N, CA, C and O atoms as CSV, one atom per row, in Angstrom:
chain,resi,resn,atom,element,x,y,z
A,1,MET,N,N,-2.075,-45.758,-26.343
A,1,MET,CA,C,-2.509,-44.665,-27.172
A,1,MET,C,C,-1.361,-43.670,-27.316
A,1,MET,O,O,-0.618,-43.414,-26.369
A,2,ASP,N,N,-1.233,-43.128,-28.495
A,2,ASP,CA,C,-0.178,-42.159,-28.798
A,2,ASP,C,C,-0.342,-40.914,-27.928
A,2,ASP,O,O,-1.401,-40.287,-27.920
A,3,LYS,N,N,0.702,-40.567,-27.207
A,3,LYS,CA,C,0.680,-39.407,-26.299
A,3,LYS,C,C,0.358,-38.116,-27.053
A,3,LYS,O,O,-0.352,-37.258,-26.529
A,4,ARG,N,N,0.867,-37.971,-28.266
A,4,ARG,CA,C,0.592,-36.754,-29.049
A,4,ARG,C,C,-0.889,-36.635,-29.379
A,4,ARG,O,O,-1.456,-35.544,-29.331
A,5,LEU,N,N,-1.515,-37.760,-29.715
A,5,LEU,CA,C,-2.951,-37.747,-30.005
A,5,LEU,C,C,-3.732,-37.421,-28.744
A,5,LEU,O,O,-4.659,-36.612,-28.775
A,6,LEU,N,N,-3.369,-38.038,-27.652
A,6,LEU,CA,C,-4.055,-37.801,-26.387
A,6,LEU,C,C,-3.969,-36.327,-25.975
A,6,LEU,O,O,-4.920,-35.779,-25.417
A,7,ASP,N,N,-2.843,-35.698,-26.249
A,7,ASP,CA,C,-2.655,-34.289,-25.898
A,7,ASP,C,C,-3.573,-33.340,-26.657
A,7,ASP,O,O,-3.860,-32.247,-26.170
A,8,ILE,N,N,-4.043,-33.735,-27.844
A,8,ILE,CA,C,-4.891,-32.827,-28.623
A,8,ILE,C,C,-6.378,-33.169,-28.545
A,8,ILE,O,O,-7.221,-32.375,-28.964
A,9,LEU,N,N,-6.698,-34.338,-28.016
A,9,LEU,CA,C,-8.105,-34.732,-27.927
A,9,LEU,C,C,-8.818,-33.993,-26.800
A,9,LEU,O,O,-8.232,-33.683,-25.763
A,10,CYS,N,N,-10.097,-33.723,-27.033
A,10,CYS,CA,C,-10.935,-33.130,-25.994
A,10,CYS,C,C,-12.380,-33.534,-26.257
A,10,CYS,O,O,-12.719,-34.012,-27.340
A,11,CYS,N,N,-13.216,-33.336,-25.259
A,11,CYS,CA,C,-14.647,-33.621,-25.394
A,11,CYS,C,C,-15.202,-32.734,-26.506
A,11,CYS,O,O,-14.963,-31.527,-26.502
A,12,PRO,N,N,-15.936,-33.307,-27.451
A,12,PRO,CA,C,-16.471,-32.507,-28.556
A,12,PRO,C,C,-17.552,-31.519,-28.122
A,12,PRO,O,O,-17.863,-30.589,-28.867
A,13,VAL,N,N,-18.122,-31.697,-26.954
A,13,VAL,CA,C,-19.182,-30.818,-26.474
A,13,VAL,C,C,-18.618,-29.717,-25.580
A,13,VAL,O,O,-18.808,-28.531,-25.849
A,14,SER,N,N,-17.925,-30.116,-24.519
A,14,SER,CA,C,-17.441,-29.149,-23.524
A,14,SER,C,C,-16.038,-28.624,-23.815
A,14,SER,O,O,-15.606,-27.629,-23.233
A,15,LYS,N,N,-15.331,-29.302,-24.721
A,15,LYS,CA,C,-13.931,-28.977,-25.052
A,15,LYS,C,C,-12.980,-29.252,-23.885
A,15,LYS,O,O,-11.852,-28.760,-23.877
A,16,THR,N,N,-13.429,-30.032,-22.904
A,16,THR,CA,C,-12.602,-30.419,-21.769
A,16,THR,C,C,-11.583,-31.462,-22.226
A,16,THR,O,O,-11.958,-32.404,-22.925
A,17,PRO,N,N,-10.316,-31.327,-21.856
A,17,PRO,CA,C,-9.310,-32.334,-22.211
A,17,PRO,C,C,-9.691,-33.707,-21.658
A,17,PRO,O,O,-10.469,-33.818,-20.711
A,18,VAL,N,N,-9.128,-34.741,-22.266
A,18,VAL,CA,C,-9.389,-36.116,-21.828
A,18,VAL,C,C,-8.077,-36.792,-21.454
A,18,VAL,O,O,-6.992,-36.353,-21.835
A,19,ARG,N,N,-8.214,-37.870,-20.697
A,19,ARG,CA,C,-7.085,-38.721,-20.323
A,19,ARG,C,C,-7.549,-40.163,-20.416
A,19,ARG,O,O,-8.747,-40.429,-20.516
A,20,LEU,N,N,-6.615,-41.086,-20.383
A,20,LEU,CA,C,-6.979,-42.501,-20.385
A,20,LEU,C,C,-7.671,-42.870,-19.082
A,20,LEU,O,O,-7.339,-42.340,-18.022
A,21,LEU,N,N,-8.625,-43.773,-19.166
A,21,LEU,CA,C,-9.263,-44.294,-17.961
A,21,LEU,C,C,-8.232,-45.073,-17.146
A,21,LEU,O,O,-7.454,-45.849,-17.701
A,22,ALA,N,N,-8.231,-44.869,-15.854
A,22,ALA,CA,C,-7.392,-45.661,-14.949
A,22,ALA,C,C,-7.999,-47.059,-14.823
A,22,ALA,O,O,-9.176,-47.261,-15.121
A,23,ARG,N,N,-7.199,-48.006,-14.388
A,23,ARG,CA,C,-7.663,-49.395,-14.282
A,23,ARG,C,C,-8.918,-49.520,-13.419
A,23,ARG,O,O,-9.865,-50.205,-13.807
A,24,GLY,N,N,-8.938,-48.869,-12.260
A,24,GLY,CA,C,-10.101,-48.947,-11.372
A,24,GLY,C,C,-11.351,-48.350,-12.003
A,24,GLY,O,O,-12.453,-48.868,-11.819
A,25,GLU,N,N,-11.182,-47.272,-12.740
A,25,GLU,CA,C,-12.320,-46.650,-13.428
A,25,GLU,C,C,-12.850,-47.574,-14.515
A,25,GLU,O,O,-14.060,-47.735,-14.668
A,26,LEU,N,N,-11.933,-48.184,-15.271
A,26,LEU,CA,C,-12.325,-49.103,-16.338
A,26,LEU,C,C,-13.047,-50.318,-15.767
A,26,LEU,O,O,-14.058,-50.756,-16.316
A,27,GLU,N,N,-12.538,-50.857,-14.676
A,27,GLU,CA,C,-13.192,-52.003,-14.034
A,27,GLU,C,C,-14.588,-51.642,-13.543
A,27,GLU,O,O,-15.523,-52.429,-13.692
A,28,ALA,N,N,-14.732,-50.456,-12.958
A,28,ALA,CA,C,-16.040,-50.031,-12.439
A,28,ALA,C,C,-17.055,-49.868,-13.563
A,28,ALA,O,O,-18.197,-50.309,-13.434
A,29,ILE,N,N,-16.653,-49.245,-14.654
A,29,ILE,CA,C,-17.599,-49.047,-15.751
A,29,ILE,C,C,-17.958,-50.373,-16.412
A,29,ILE,O,O,-19.109,-50.580,-16.795
A,30,ASN,N,N,-16.975,-51.281,-16.551
A,30,ASN,CA,C,-17.267,-52.588,-17.146
A,30,ASN,C,C,-18.174,-53.430,-16.256
A,30,ASN,O,O,-19.012,-54.173,-16.767
A,31,THR,N,N,-18.027,-53.333,-14.962
A,31,THR,CA,C,-18.925,-54.040,-14.044
A,31,THR,C,C,-20.354,-53.525,-14.214
A,31,THR,O,O,-21.303,-54.308,-14.258
A,32,ALA,N,N,-20.498,-52.207,-14.309
A,32,ALA,CA,C,-21.826,-51.620,-14.497
A,32,ALA,C,C,-22.411,-52.010,-15.856
A,32,ALA,O,O,-23.615,-52.244,-15.963
A,33,ILE,N,N,-21.570,-52.082,-16.899
A,33,ILE,CA,C,-22.048,-52.516,-18.224
A,33,ILE,C,C,-22.561,-53.942,-18.143
A,33,ILE,O,O,-23.623,-54.249,-18.684
A,34,GLU,N,N,-21.816,-54.823,-17.471
A,34,GLU,CA,C,-22.235,-56.222,-17.337
A,34,GLU,C,C,-23.563,-56.349,-16.598
A,34,GLU,O,O,-24.335,-57.269,-16.865
A,35,ARG,N,N,-23.834,-55.432,-15.671
A,35,ARG,CA,C,-25.107,-55.447,-14.940
A,35,ARG,C,C,-26.230,-54.781,-15.725
A,35,ARG,O,O,-27.374,-54.761,-15.271
A,36,GLY,N,N,-25.918,-54.236,-16.897
A,36,GLY,CA,C,-26.938,-53.584,-17.720
A,36,GLY,C,C,-27.353,-52.218,-17.204
A,36,GLY,O,O,-28.498,-51.806,-17.388
A,37,GLU,N,N,-26.433,-51.515,-16.559
A,37,GLU,CA,C,-26.753,-50.241,-15.914
A,37,GLU,C,C,-26.186,-49.019,-16.616
A,37,GLU,O,O,-26.242,-47.919,-16.066
A,38,VAL,N,N,-25.640,-49.180,-17.822
A,38,VAL,CA,C,-24.951,-48.065,-18.466
A,38,VAL,C,C,-25.602,-47.711,-19.797
A,38,VAL,O,O,-25.820,-48.568,-20.654
A,39,ASP,N,N,-25.905,-46.425,-19.946
A,39,ASP,CA,C,-26.461,-45.892,-21.189
A,39,ASP,C,C,-25.545,-44.802,-21.735
A,39,ASP,O,O,-24.827,-44.140,-20.986
A,40,THR,N,N,-25.583,-44.631,-23.043
A,40,THR,CA,C,-24.864,-43.511,-23.647
A,40,THR,C,C,-25.639,-42.227,-23.376
A,40,THR,O,O,-26.763,-42.262,-22.877
A,41,VAL,N,N,-25.033,-41.105,-23.708
A,41,VAL,CA,C,-25.701,-39.817,-23.566
A,41,VAL,C,C,-27.000,-39.792,-24.378
A,41,VAL,O,O,-27.969,-39.141,-23.987
A,42,ALA,N,N,-27.014,-40.501,-25.508
A,42,ALA,CA,C,-28.195,-40.555,-26.371
A,42,ALA,C,C,-29.272,-41.503,-25.837
A,42,ALA,O,O,-30.366,-41.571,-26.397
A,43,GLY,N,N,-28.972,-42.234,-24.762
A,43,GLY,CA,C,-29.967,-43.124,-24.164
A,43,GLY,C,C,-29.897,-44.568,-24.624
A,43,GLY,O,O,-30.750,-45.370,-24.247
A,44,ALA,N,N,-28.904,-44.920,-25.428
A,44,ALA,CA,C,-28.750,-46.306,-25.881
A,44,ALA,C,C,-27.997,-47.108,-24.824
A,44,ALA,O,O,-27.014,-46.633,-24.254
A,45,ARG,N,N,-28.462,-48.316,-24.569
A,45,ARG,CA,C,-27.797,-49.194,-23.600
A,45,ARG,C,C,-26.436,-49.611,-24.138
A,45,ARG,O,O,-26.326,-50.000,-25.301
A,46,VAL,N,N,-25.402,-49.536,-23.312
A,46,VAL,CA,C,-24.057,-49.981,-23.687
A,46,VAL,C,C,-24.020,-51.489,-23.485
A,46,VAL,O,O,-24.256,-51.979,-22.381
A,47,GLN,N,N,-23.723,-52.225,-24.553
A,47,GLN,CA,C,-23.761,-53.688,-24.523
A,47,GLN,C,C,-22.387,-54.322,-24.342
A,47,GLN,O,O,-22.271,-55.395,-23.749
A,48,GLN,N,N,-21.340,-53.660,-24.853
A,48,GLN,CA,C,-20.011,-54.265,-24.837
A,48,GLN,C,C,-19.090,-53.602,-23.829
A,48,GLN,O,O,-19.076,-52.382,-23.669
A,49,ARG,N,N,-18.321,-54.447,-23.153
A,49,ARG,CA,C,-17.304,-53.946,-22.216
A,49,ARG,C,C,-16.322,-53.056,-22.962
A,49,ARG,O,O,-16.115,-53.213,-24.166
A,50,LEU,N,N,-15.725,-52.131,-22.244
A,50,LEU,CA,C,-14.700,-51.273,-22.822
A,50,LEU,C,C,-13.338,-51.920,-22.601
A,50,LEU,O,O,-13.012,-52.319,-21.483
A,51,GLY,N,N,-12.551,-52.025,-23.653
A,51,GLY,CA,C,-11.185,-52.498,-23.515
A,51,GLY,C,C,-10.274,-51.356,-23.108
A,51,GLY,O,O,-9.256,-51.543,-22.440
A,52,GLU,N,N,-10.674,-50.170,-23.532
A,52,GLU,CA,C,-9.917,-48.955,-23.261
A,52,GLU,C,C,-10.900,-47.798,-23.370
A,52,GLU,O,O,-11.893,-47.888,-24.092
A,53,GLY,N,N,-10.629,-46.732,-22.669
A,53,GLY,CA,C,-11.516,-45.580,-22.739
A,53,GLY,C,C,-10.814,-44.302,-22.356
A,53,GLY,O,O,-9.742,-44.313,-21.751
A,54,LEU,N,N,-11.440,-43.198,-22.721
A,54,LEU,CA,C,-10.969,-41.866,-22.364
A,54,LEU,C,C,-12.004,-41.225,-21.467
A,54,LEU,O,O,-13.201,-41.469,-21.620
A,55,ILE,N,N,-11.558,-40.417,-20.542
A,55,ILE,CA,C,-12.467,-39.715,-19.647
A,55,ILE,C,C,-12.060,-38.244,-19.611
A,55,ILE,O,O,-10.874,-37.917,-19.631
A,56,THR,N,N,-13.045,-37.375,-19.560
A,56,THR,CA,C,-12.733,-35.955,-19.448
A,56,THR,C,C,-12.053,-35.720,-18.108
A,56,THR,O,O,-12.331,-36.423,-17.137
A,57,VAL,N,N,-11.161,-34.732,-18.053
A,57,VAL,CA,C,-10.415,-34.498,-16.811
A,57,VAL,C,C,-11.326,-34.056,-15.669
A,57,VAL,O,O,-10.933,-34.144,-14.506
A,58,ASP,N,N,-12.536,-33.581,-15.976
A,58,ASP,CA,C,-13.495,-33.266,-14.911
A,58,ASP,C,C,-14.301,-34.500,-14.501
A,58,ASP,O,O,-15.166,-34.420,-13.629
A,59,ARG,N,N,-14.011,-35.640,-15.134
A,59,ARG,CA,C,-14.575,-36.964,-14.818
A,59,ARG,C,C,-16.074,-37.073,-15.055
A,59,ARG,O,O,-16.755,-37.841,-14.376
A,60,LYS,N,N,-16.593,-36.314,-16.011
A,60,LYS,CA,C,-18.027,-36.330,-16.275
A,60,LYS,C,C,-18.438,-37.247,-17.418
A,60,LYS,O,O,-19.538,-37.798,-17.398
A,61,VAL,N,N,-17.566,-37.423,-18.424
A,61,VAL,CA,C,-17.936,-38.192,-19.613
A,61,VAL,C,C,-16.805,-39.138,-20.010
A,61,VAL,O,O,-15.629,-38.773,-19.995
A,62,VAL,N,N,-17.196,-40.367,-20.366
A,62,VAL,CA,C,-16.268,-41.383,-20.855
A,62,VAL,C,C,-16.550,-41.622,-22.333
A,62,VAL,O,O,-17.704,-41.674,-22.757
A,63,TYR,N,N,-15.486,-41.767,-23.106
A,63,TYR,CA,C,-15.587,-42.135,-24.521
A,63,TYR,C,C,-14.829,-43.427,-24.724
A,63,TYR,O,O,-13.717,-43.584,-24.220
A,64,ARG,N,N,-15.420,-44.355,-25.458
A,64,ARG,CA,C,-14.752,-45.640,-25.698
A,64,ARG,C,C,-13.651,-45.472,-26.747
A,64,ARG,O,O,-13.646,-44.522,-27.530
A,65,VAL,N,N,-12.732,-46.416,-26.734
A,65,VAL,CA,C,-11.666,-46.489,-27.725
A,65,VAL,C,C,-11.798,-47.861,-28.372
A,65,VAL,O,O,-11.685,-48.881,-27.693
A,66,ASP,N,N,-12.034,-47.892,-29.672
A,66,ASP,CA,C,-12.187,-49.151,-30.410
A,66,ASP,C,C,-10.957,-49.395,-31.270
A,66,ASP,O,O,-10.648,-48.601,-32.158
A,67,ASP,N,N,-10.255,-50.493,-31.008
A,67,ASP,CA,C,-9.057,-50.841,-31.781
A,67,ASP,C,C,-8.085,-49.676,-31.880
A,67,ASP,O,O,-7.515,-49.424,-32.941
A,68,GLY,N,N,-7.899,-48.965,-30.769
A,68,GLY,CA,C,-6.964,-47.853,-30.722
A,68,GLY,C,C,-7.499,-46.547,-31.281
A,68,GLY,O,O,-6.774,-45.553,-31.323
A,69,ILE,N,N,-8.755,-46.530,-31.710
A,69,ILE,CA,C,-9.358,-45.332,-32.299
A,69,ILE,C,C,-10.382,-44.753,-31.332
A,69,ILE,O,O,-11.377,-45.412,-31.029
A,70,PRO,N,N,-10.162,-43.533,-30.838
A,70,PRO,CA,C,-11.133,-42.904,-29.935
A,70,PRO,C,C,-12.448,-42.617,-30.671
A,70,PRO,O,O,-12.442,-42.085,-31.781
A,71,VAL,N,N,-13.561,-42.973,-30.047
A,71,VAL,CA,C,-14.885,-42.690,-30.607
A,71,VAL,C,C,-15.418,-41.464,-29.864
A,71,VAL,O,O,-16.050,-41.583,-28.814
A,72,MET,N,N,-15.152,-40.292,-30.427
A,72,MET,CA,C,-15.437,-39.026,-29.755
A,72,MET,C,C,-16.735,-38.395,-30.268
A,72,MET,O,O,-16.814,-37.176,-30.420
A,73,LEU,N,N,-17.728,-39.203,-30.529
A,73,LEU,CA,C,-19.032,-38.700,-30.961
A,73,LEU,C,C,-19.839,-38.306,-29.725
A,73,LEU,O,O,-19.926,-39.089,-28.779
A,74,PRO,N,N,-20.433,-37.107,-29.710
A,74,PRO,CA,C,-21.181,-36.664,-28.528
A,74,PRO,C,C,-22.221,-37.675,-28.060
A,74,PRO,O,O,-22.350,-37.918,-26.860
A,75,GLU,N,N,-22.960,-38.265,-28.988
A,75,GLU,CA,C,-24.026,-39.196,-28.616
A,75,GLU,C,C,-23.508,-40.528,-28.090
A,75,GLU,O,O,-24.269,-41.291,-27.495
A,76,GLU,N,N,-22.228,-40.822,-28.299
A,76,GLU,CA,C,-21.629,-42.074,-27.831
A,76,GLU,C,C,-20.988,-41.934,-26.447
A,76,GLU,O,O,-20.554,-42.931,-25.869
A,77,GLY,N,N,-20.925,-40.738,-25.919
A,77,GLY,CA,C,-20.350,-40.523,-24.596
A,77,GLY,C,C,-21.152,-41.230,-23.514
A,77,GLY,O,O,-22.350,-41.465,-23.669
A,78,ILE,N,N,-20.490,-41.563,-22.429
A,78,ILE,CA,C,-21.122,-42.220,-21.285
A,78,ILE,C,C,-20.959,-41.299,-20.083
A,78,ILE,O,O,-19.843,-41.056,-19.624
A,79,GLY,N,N,-22.063,-40.796,-19.585
A,79,GLY,CA,C,-22.020,-39.929,-18.407
A,79,GLY,C,C,-21.695,-40.725,-17.161
A,79,GLY,O,O,-22.280,-41.784,-16.931
A,80,THR,N,N,-20.773,-40.231,-16.356
A,80,THR,CA,C,-20.358,-40.980,-15.166
A,80,THR,C,C,-21.320,-40.829,-13.998
A,80,THR,O,O,-21.250,-41.613,-13.051
A,81,VAL,N,N,-22.216,-39.849,-14.030
A,81,VAL,CA,C,-23.145,-39.649,-12.921
A,81,VAL,C,C,-24.055,-40.879,-12.726
A,81,VAL,O,O,-24.550,-41.109,-11.623
A,82,GLN,N,N,-24.269,-41.651,-13.768
A,82,GLN,CA,C,-25.121,-42.846,-13.676
A,82,GLN,C,C,-24.415,-44.037,-13.031
A,82,GLN,O,O,-25.057,-45.040,-12.720
A,83,LEU,N,N,-23.114,-43.937,-12.831
A,83,LEU,CA,C,-22.329,-45.048,-12.299
A,83,LEU,C,C,-22.259,-44.972,-10.782
A,83,LEU,O,O,-21.592,-44.095,-10.233
A,84,LYS,N,N,-22.941,-45.884,-10.104
A,84,LYS,CA,C,-23.047,-45.870,-8.646
A,84,LYS,C,C,-21.714,-46.114,-7.942
A,84,LYS,O,O,-21.416,-45.473,-6.934
A,85,ASP,N,N,-20.920,-47.032,-8.467
A,85,ASP,CA,C,-19.679,-47.427,-7.811
A,85,ASP,C,C,-18.447,-46.890,-8.511
A,85,ASP,O,O,-17.380,-47.497,-8.431
A,86,PHE,N,N,-18.574,-45.758,-9.200
A,86,PHE,CA,C,-17.439,-45.190,-9.913
A,86,PHE,C,C,-16.445,-44.622,-8.905
A,86,PHE,O,O,-16.845,-43.878,-8.011
A,87,PRO,N,N,-15.164,-44.952,-9.025
A,87,PRO,CA,C,-14.174,-44.464,-8.047
A,87,PRO,C,C,-14.174,-42.932,-7.948
A,87,PRO,O,O,-14.352,-42.238,-8.949
A,88,ALA,N,N,-13.978,-42.427,-6.754
A,88,ALA,CA,C,-13.980,-40.986,-6.528
A,88,ALA,C,C,-12.789,-40.314,-7.195
A,88,ALA,O,O,-12.900,-39.174,-7.646
A,89,THR,N,N,-11.671,-40.988,-7.263
A,89,THR,CA,C,-10.482,-40.455,-7.933
A,89,THR,C,C,-9.814,-41.575,-8.698
A,89,THR,O,O,-10.063,-42.757,-8.462
A,90,ALA,N,N,-8.954,-41.170,-9.627
A,90,ALA,CA,C,-8.294,-42.168,-10.491
A,90,ALA,C,C,-7.283,-42.974,-9.762
A,90,ALA,O,O,-6.649,-43.849,-10.352
């Protein structure tokens, strides 16, 4: 992802800056998706693994990146509190 784009992106709700998901975070969320344990903020079940994602620096919300394009829609966010095995730090 372009560093300049990443520097200006933030959560559309809280305005918290975002960063790329670390490998361990991405693996944890994809494992939970495969088990059918992940919902979006809007309550829709997440069906597809994330190839790439952004996470707020406070580690509360994840946004998927599709084909290099961040999907920063509030209802598409994934709250990390629902993830049982989410790493404590990146």
